[in-house]
N, C-alpha and C positions, 0 to 999 in steps of 0.2 A: 648616140641615138639620133637619128635623123628626123626630118619633119614628117615622113610618112609614118613612122612609128608614133610620134607624138599625135599626130591626128587621129590615128587608130585607137590610141589609148583614151582619147576624149570621146570617141564615138559612144558564245555569248548570246542570249535572248534579248531581242530588241524591244524598246518600250516607246510607244507613242506617247506625246503629251497627254495628260489627264483630260478627259472630256472631248478630245478630238474625234473619237469614235462613239461618243455616248448618245443616248437617245431613249426617251420613255414613251412607250406605246408604239411607235412606228406608224408608218403609212403604207407599208408594202405588204399588205395582207394576202395579196395574190401570188406573191413570191413562191415558186417552186423549189423546194429543198433539193439540192444536188445529193445524189447517194453518197452516204458517208464513207463506203468502202470503194468509190470510183477511183481510177488511176490516171494520172496525167500522161499525155503523149510525150514521148521523149523530145525535149527542145533541140533546135538546130543552134549551133554555137558559131559566133564570128571568128575572125582571124586571131590568132593568140597575139597578145600584146605585152610589153614588159611594164612593170610597175613604174610609175613616175616618182622619182625622189628628187626635190629640189631644195635649193638653198636661196633665201633672200640675200641680196647684197645691197644695203642702203647706201646712197651716196649724198643725201641731204645732211647738212651740218656736218659733213666728214664722218658719219656714224661708222662705216665700214670700209669705204674706199672714197678717195684716197686718204692715206692716214694724216695728211696734212695738206695745206694749200701751197701752190707754187712749186711742186716737186717738179724735178726734170723727168724727161722721157724714160730714161733707163730705171729710175726709182718706180715710176708707174708701171713699167713692165714688169718688174720683179713682184709688185704687189699683185698684180693680176694672176701672175703664174702661181703665187702662193695660194690664191683664192682657188684656182683649179686644182692645185695639190690637196688643199683642205676638202674640197668637195669630192674628190676621188677617195681620199683616206677613210672617209665614213661611208662609202658605197652609194653616194648620190650620183645622179645622172644628168642633173639640170641646174643652171644657174639663173636666177632671176635678178637681172641687173637693172638698177634704177636709173635709167638714162635721162629721166627728166622728173625732177622733184618739185621745182619752182618756176615754171615757165623758162627754164634754162636747158642746156643740152650737155650731155656727156659724150658728144659725138660732133662731127662737122655738120651744122645746120644752116640752112639759108633763112629759117624761120625764127628760131630762138638763139639768143646769145649763148655762149660758151659758159658754162657754169662757174661761179666764183669759187665754188668748192674744190675745183680743179686749178683754175688759174691763180686764185688769190686776190683778184682784182676784178671789178665789175666791168664786163665787156671786153675782157681779154681774148687772146687768140689761144689756140690749142698749143700747149707747151711743146716747143721744138717740133710742131706740127703732127704731134703724137695723137692719135684718135683712140681712145680707150675701148670704145664699143668695137670698132673694126678689129683691133688687136684681140680682144677677148673672143670675139666669134671665131675668128681664124684659129687661135690656139686651142680653144675649148673643143672646136669640132674636130680638130686634128686628134684629140685625146678621147673622143668619143662622148663629149659632154655637150648637151643642148643648151642654147642661150635663148632666154626670153627677155624682150624689152619691158621693163617694169616702168609704167608711167603714172605719175600723179596728174590727172587731166586739168584740173580747175585751179589748184593752188599757184599764186604768183609769188606771194612772200610768206614768210613765217617768222616768228620771232618778236613781231611787233605787239604793242599792247594799245589799250584806249588812251593810255597816258603818253606813250611814245610811238605813234603810228607810223607805219611805212607809207611812204607817199610815192606817186608815180615819177616824181623827179630823183628819186633814188635809184631808179632802174636804169639799166644801160641804154644807151641812145637807141640801138636798134631793137630794143624789146617791143613786141606788139602790144604788150600791155601799156607801154608808154606812148607809142604812137596811135594806139587806138583806144583810148581810155573809156570810150562809150561802150566797150565790150566788158568791162570790169565792174566790180561792186566791191565795196569795202565792208569789213566786219571785224570788230574787236581789234582794230589797229592794223589789220592785214588787208591785203588785196587778193582778189579772186577773179578769174573770169567767170562772167555772169551766164550761167546755162540757159537763162531765160531769153537770151539774145541769140537769134538763129546764126549770125555771123560768128559769135563766139563757139558754138558748137562745130560750125564748120572749121574754124581755125584748129581746134583740137584734132578733128579729122585729118586736117591737112599735115598737122604734125605727125600723125600716125602713118599716113601715107609715106612721108619722107623716109622715115625709118625703116619700113617694110621695103621699099623700093630700093633703097641704097644699101642695106645690110641684110646678110643672109641669116637673119634672125628665125629662130624656130616658132617664136610666138610673140605677141603682145599681152600684157597683163595690166589692168587698172587695179589700184588698190582701193580702200574703203573710204577715201576722202572724195566726196561729191559736194555737196553743199557742206559748209564748214560745221564742224561739232559745235553745239550750243554754248554759248557763255551767257550767264545769267545778266539780264539787263540790257543785252545787245540786239539789234534788229539788222538783218541782212537787207541792204539798202537796193533792193530790186523793185520798188514800187513803181518806177516809171515804166520798167519793162513789163510788169504785171498789168499795168494799165493798158499798155499797148497790145498784148498778147494773151491775156488771162480769159477773155471770152466769157466772163461770168462764172469761171469755175472757183472752187475753194483755193486758195493760195498753195495749200499743201499738195493738193491733187495737180496743180499746175506745175508746181515744182517737181514733183515725181515724174510727171510725163515730160518735162524738159530733160531729166536724166535719162529717161526711156528713149527719147528721141537721139540723144547723144550717142548712147550706147548702140542703138540700131544703126546709126550713121557710121560709127567707127568700125562696127562688125562688117559692114557692107564694103567699106574702104579697105579693110584688111583683105578681104576675099577678092576684091577687084585687083589688088596689086599683087597678091600671091595666095592663091586658092589653098596651098598646102601649109600656110602660116596659120596657127591656131589663135582665137582671141578668147581671153578668159578674164574673170574679175574675182577679186578676193574681197568680198564684202564683209562688213562686221557679222559676228557669229549670230546675233539675234535679230532676226527679222521683225518680229512682234512678239511680245509675251502673250500667251494665250489668255483671252478673256471669256472663253466658253463659246464665242461666236466666229472669231476672226481667223481660225486655223493656225495660230501661232504655237510656239513653243511652251513646254511647261517650265517657264523661267519667269525671273523678276528682275532682269538686268537691263542694261542700256540697250534700247531697240533702235533700229536704224530707220525704219519705216517713216516715223514722223520727226526724225531728228536731222538726218542728213538726206531725207527723201530718196532712199534706196529701196528698190523693189524687184530683187532677184526673181520671184516668181513670174513677173510680167515678162522678164527677159526670156525665161525658160519657155512660156507660152508663145511668146513672139518668134522663138527661133533665132534669136541674134546674139547668142553666145555659145561658144563649143563647149565651156566648161566652167564651174564655179568652184572657188577654193576658199570657203569661208574661214574667217579667222577665229578658231575655236580656241581662245587663249585661256581656258579655265581648266581647273583639274576636276577629277572625278567627285570629289568630295565637296565641291563649292556649294555654299547653301542657296545661292540665287541662279547659278548658271552651270550646272553639272555638265561635263564633257560629254558623257554618254547620251543624255537627253537631247542635247543640241545636234549631235552628230547624228542621232537616229532622225531627228526631224528633216535634216537636209537629205538624208538617205531617201526618206519616204518622198520627198518632194521631187526628186530627180529620178526615181525607179521608173524605167521604161520610156523616159523622155528622149533619149539619146543625147542628152546633155551631161558632159562628165563631171565627176565629183572627186576633187581633191581636198585635202583638209590642210589648212595652215595652222602649224602648231607653234606654241609658245617656248621655243628653246631658250629665249632670252630670259625666262623666269628661273632657270637654273642659276644657282649662285645668289639668288635673293632670299630675303626673309620669308616671301610669301610662299615658297615651294621648299623651304628647309624644315620639314617636320614629317613624321613618320608616314602620314597619309599619302604624301607626294613622292616617297622614295621610289624610285623606278617608273615614274609618272610617264615618260616618253615611251618606254618600253610597252607599258600597259595601253597607252593611247594607240600606238601603231598596231598592237595585236588585235584591239578591239576594232579598229577601223577596217582591218583586212576582212573581218567577217561580215562586213556590211554589203549588201548585194551590189550598191551603186559605186562603190569605191574604187578609184583609179590610182591614187597615190598621195604622198604627202609632200608639203614644202614647209621647211623649218625657218622661222624668223629668229634672228639672233646669232649672227655670223661669229661675232667675238666670243661668245659662249661657246660656241662649237669649236672654234679654233683653239681656245683655251681649256677646253675640255671641263667647264665649270661644274662642279658637283658630279662629273661623270656623264655629262650629257652626250658628249661626242662617242664614248664608249657604247652608251645605250643605242644610238643612232647606228653606229657601225655593227654592233651585235645584230640589230633586227635587220640590217641591209646587207648582211655579209653575203648572201647568195641572191641572184636575180629571182624575182617572182614573176611568173607569167601568168596572165588572166585570159581565159577563154569565155568571153561573155555570152550568155544564151541571147539570141536574137529573135527567137519566135518560140512558138509552142502553143499547144491547146490550152485553153484556160481551165484551171483546177483548183479548187479550195476546198479544204477539209478543216473542220474544227475537232481538235483533239480534246480539249477541256475549256471549261466545265461541260457537263452533260447538259443537253436541252431540258429546259424547264427546271433547272436546278433553283434552289431557294438560296440566296446569298445574303447573310446577315452582315452587311457592311456596305460603306459608300462607294467602294471600288472593288474590282476583280480584274484578274489578268485572263484573257483569252488567249489560249494557244492553238496554233493551226499550222497546216502545211499548204504548199502552193506549188505551181509549175514554176521553176526557176526563170522563165523567160517572159512571164506574164504578171504585171504587176496586180496588187490586191488593194481593195478599198474596203472601208468599213463605214457603212452610213455615208458613203460619199468622200470620206477622208481618206487620203493615201496611207498605206500600212508600211513600216519599215521591216525589212525582211533580211534574213541571212542569205548567203549566196546559194544555198540548196534550197531556198524557198520557205524554209520554216519562219515562223513570226510569233511574237508575242505583243499582245495590245492591252493596255491597261485602260480600263473605261470606268466612267462613273455610273453609278446606279441610282435612279429615282425610286422612292417607295412605290410598291405595285410591280407591274408588267413592264419590261424593258426588253425591246426588240433591236437586234443588231442583223443588218444585211451585209454579208461579205460577198464581193464580186471579183471575180478574176476572168477577164474576156467575157464569155458567154455564159461562164458558171456562176451560180449563186446559192449561197448557203444562208438561211436564216436560223439564228439563235436567239430564243426567248429565255430570259433569265428573270427570276422574281425576287424582290426584295421585300420583307415584311413590312407592312405599314407600322407607322411609329405609333407606339401605344401612348394612349392619353392617360394622364394622371387623374386619379380619383380624388 
């Protein structure tokens, strides 16, 4: 699969989070209902593209590659060939290769030192002059497999602690984090590039440019590490930067905007270096838990908005990301973060935006106690099946290479069975707005706090309910679960220029005598 195919690819009833479509009374009394029996114009479809199927290859701490430090060139070559073999054996067509996990490089860089996970020593040279990224790109492309450069943009060190902190003098002599300590900040014993410093954001972008200009990669992907994951009792030491650049903002808003600026800068850098190279991000699965007003998902898990200051809706609105690949690392039956609820939320967010939607799946949980129970049997099969019905879905990326290679609890067989045949998507790119509610009937009396509203729409035109995006199937069908307040509840569905108003009634609560 070449860059053109990848850039084009990124060009079951669904449930929205409870309350995301809710509303009592309503303010759109002048809305004219669309005829219930109206029909949608046939949409136009874009160029057919192949489903993306990727595997993450982690290099930090030698998780997946290389198997040990200080290996010779021939051993490294064999391991990379094996990675390509495994990728093809399960029907995948892309490798996400971690080229920088800690301000280091798994390639020949003039900015970052060669990774110690490759050489075995801080600041060493490429072993026998062997460049893993160059070899992987050439060999994978020759076998029809795309290669994306996976980058952790801000982490400089890992493994430190407050009791045994990593310090700048432990870094290689040429490391930019050592030569320019003013661009870094410390947290919980580790060092990070400080996104609040404009020159730090530029350094990240310069590193991206170096990769895209020097290697024929199909894309660049950032993972979910922006500001560090919170540690109780620790404070990120960016107070000086905040004093210089904060401008009276709340620090959380300022930090999110720093990440937004870095993402935008890197997107523009990628496009200026190679317009066909795609830029994506794999954020944590939960943006925000729904509080009734923020538009978040109906979950109660770890949210990234106020923890690592990650705001994908802003990237989508700004138009500076080609696709997102949220890490939906929970199973269908999870109490706090069910897979379907989160997948639906992302599908609704991205519907009609032109930003691609891939799902990062937790293959690594196969072979663990967490997924060794009846409810999770066949979990990967069901996740892939479910995702393929979502209107925005473009493909899957699997994290847990060793689990796939070793077929832990049958995960490789599940992926291979699901990916046995190519799947081609022809995405609707236009069409006349159309929306029809099929149930419940208008003016129904619903004796309950929630109800499912089912409807149909034109596949090429997104639908909203009281302003909130609706998750839809590929054919345009949708189901929205909404909350009802006692009395009259009005819901306005829109698709392009079409509107439908649905009024539902919930009996007033009876007072006890």
